[in-house]
C-alpha positions, -999 to +999 in steps of 0.1 A: -842+358+527-838+322+514-808+317+491-814+289+467-788+263+462-808+243+437-790+243+403-823+243+385-836+274+403-803+292+400-801+286+363-838+294+358-845+260+342-882+263+346-907+235+349-920+244+315-886+239+300-882+206+318-916+196+304-903+203+268-872+182+275-894+154+288-916+157+257-886+154+233-874+123+251-908+107+250-912+116+213-879+099+203-886+069+225-920+065+210-905+066+175-880+040+185-906+017+200-928+020+169-898+011+147-890-018+171-926-032+169-926-030+131-892-048+130-903-074+156-934-083+136-917-115+124-916-150+140-879-156+134-870-122+149-892-128+180-876-162+185-842-147+183-851-122+210-866-149+233-834-170+230-813-143+246-808-152+282-815-128+310-780-131+323-768-116+290-789-085+295-774-081+330-739-083+315-749-057+288-762-034+315-730-038+335-709-030+305-729+001+297-726+013+333-689+007+332-686+026+300-705+056+315-682+055+345-652+057+323-667+087+305-675+104+338-639+097+351-626+115+320-649+144+325-640+146+362-603+145+354-608+175+331-627+197+356-614+186+390-582+207+389-603+239+385-603+243+423-641+240+426-654+219+454-682+197+441-687+163+457-682+133+434-718+120+438-733+155+429-709+159+400-717+124+387-755+132+389-750+164+369-728+146+343-753+118+339-782+143+337-768+153+303-775+117+291-812+127+291-805+147+260-783+122+242-809+119+215-800+154+201-778+159+170-741+155+180-753+150+216-753+188+218-781+186+244-756+172+269-743+207+273-772+212+297-746+202+323-731+237+319-764+252+333-761+230+364-724+236+369-723+274+365-739+282+398-714+258+415-683+277+403-675+261+369-677+287+342-695+281+310-664+282+288-647+256+311-676+231+309-682+236+272-645+231+266-647+199+285-677+188+263-658+197+231-627+179+243-648+148+251-665+147+217-631+151+199-616+123+220-646+102+213-640+105+176-604+097+180-612+066+201-640+054+177-617+058+147-589+039+164-612+010+174-627+010+139-593+004+123-595-033+134-626-037+112-612-021+081-577-036+085-591-072+086-625-073+070-627-044+045-591-035+034-605-019+002-618+010+024-586+015+043-577+046+024-609+064+035-601+055+071-566+069+067-579+101+052-604+104+081-576+097+106-553+124+091-582+149+091-589+143+128-552+145+137-550+179+119-581+192+138-566+178+170-533+196+165-550+228+155-572+231+186-540+227+207-519+251+187-514+289+190-527+293+154-563+296+163-558+322+192-537+343+167-566+342+142-591+352+169-569+380+181-563+393+146-597+390+129-624+389+156-635+422+169-667+410+187-670+412+225-671+374+226-634+374+216-622+370+253-646+341+258-634+323+227-598+327+237-606+314+272-625+285+256-596+276+232-570+279+260-591+255+282-594+230+253-556+231+248-551+223+284-576+194+284-559+180+253-524+185+265-499+156+262-501+150+300-539+150+300-541+127+270-522+100+289-553+096+311-581+109+290-574+089+258-572+055+275-605+062+293-621+070+260-608+038+244-620+017+274-655+034+274-661+027+237-645-008+239-669-018+267-700-009+246-686-026+215-678-057+236-715-057+246-724-061+209-699-090+206-716-108+235-750-105+218-736-118+185-718-146+202-749-156+221-767-159+188-741-185+176-723-163+151-685-169+154-665-137+148-636-119+164-644-096+193-621-069+178-641-070+145-674-065+163-660-037+185-649-021+152-684-025+138-701-009+168-677+020+168-678+028+130-716+025+131-718+049+160-697+074+141-719+070+110-749+076+132-734+108+145-724+120+110-760+115+099-770+142+124-802+122+131-809+127+168-791+100+187-782+084+153-815+066+157-820+043+128-787+051+111-766+034+137-788+003+139-788+001+101-750+003+099-746-023+126-770-047+107-754-041+073-719-047+085-728-078+105-747-092+074-716-084+052-696-107+076-721-135+070-746-131+098-782-139+091-802-107+084-829-112+110-803-120+137-782-090+127-812-067+131-820-081+165-784-078+176-784-041+166-817-033+183-808-051+216-773-035+216-788+000+211-815-006+237-789-015+263-766+015+254-785+045+240-818+040+259-802+029+292-782+061+290-813+082+284-831+065+313-801+071+336-801+107+324-838+113+331-835+099+366-803+119+373-819+151+361-849+145+383-826+140+413-806+171+405-838+192+401-854+179+433-856+206+460 
């Protein structure tokens, strides 16, 4: 009898389900392309696109890949100590396959990695705890990098940033504390109690002080790399501004896109980038082009890598 070692077969991720995943990706890409064509229906905007050199696109691609590698390194650092033998190339493909579903609210679709990892020995509560820890660290990193923007350019909104930072710190401390396990033990009678306790225990390990010394810098580097890509675009368009300010713009816009709960923050993130660049004095048409090019080289490059990786993981 043949024993399947294909993660797709073992998790019963049928071709029909894969087709629906593909349809959702194509749907959102189509919406984005339509919006792009409508936006580009302007001579000044087209000229701005044409003036961007090919070498800049190569640098943007490199920065995006570097960002994704930092994020994978953080993920691998979380899960590697679980005494499960998965080769780095295979684990990387599984991690990147989650990018195919980046255009889901809160990137929740990226939890598809759990389906691929479960047959290989990583339990669902472990991979989901890694996903949750990643998202929380992303928020911490994005808020930290956004402080540059609000400290220098928009000091009148500093109090809101501080309130947000305090809220995140409270959540951060709560998920690492013994308070939540006590609440679960006391009030939850459902059979899922053991799984929730295991999940919370795993999260507290991933976010321990020792783990943060590695995971938090990787998070900051990942989001700085993508923000620096936006700076390169803005700089190539002749708009003089501090790299730290542009990195802050990219990160706060990404956060606003996530808060909107629009899949992938499509539209909301681009609008935020454009508005913030315009508020710093950039020409409106140039700001729109900068936001679209940046998102094309971050969001959609990630989706493309995810689709290719998922196809490789699913190949028999």
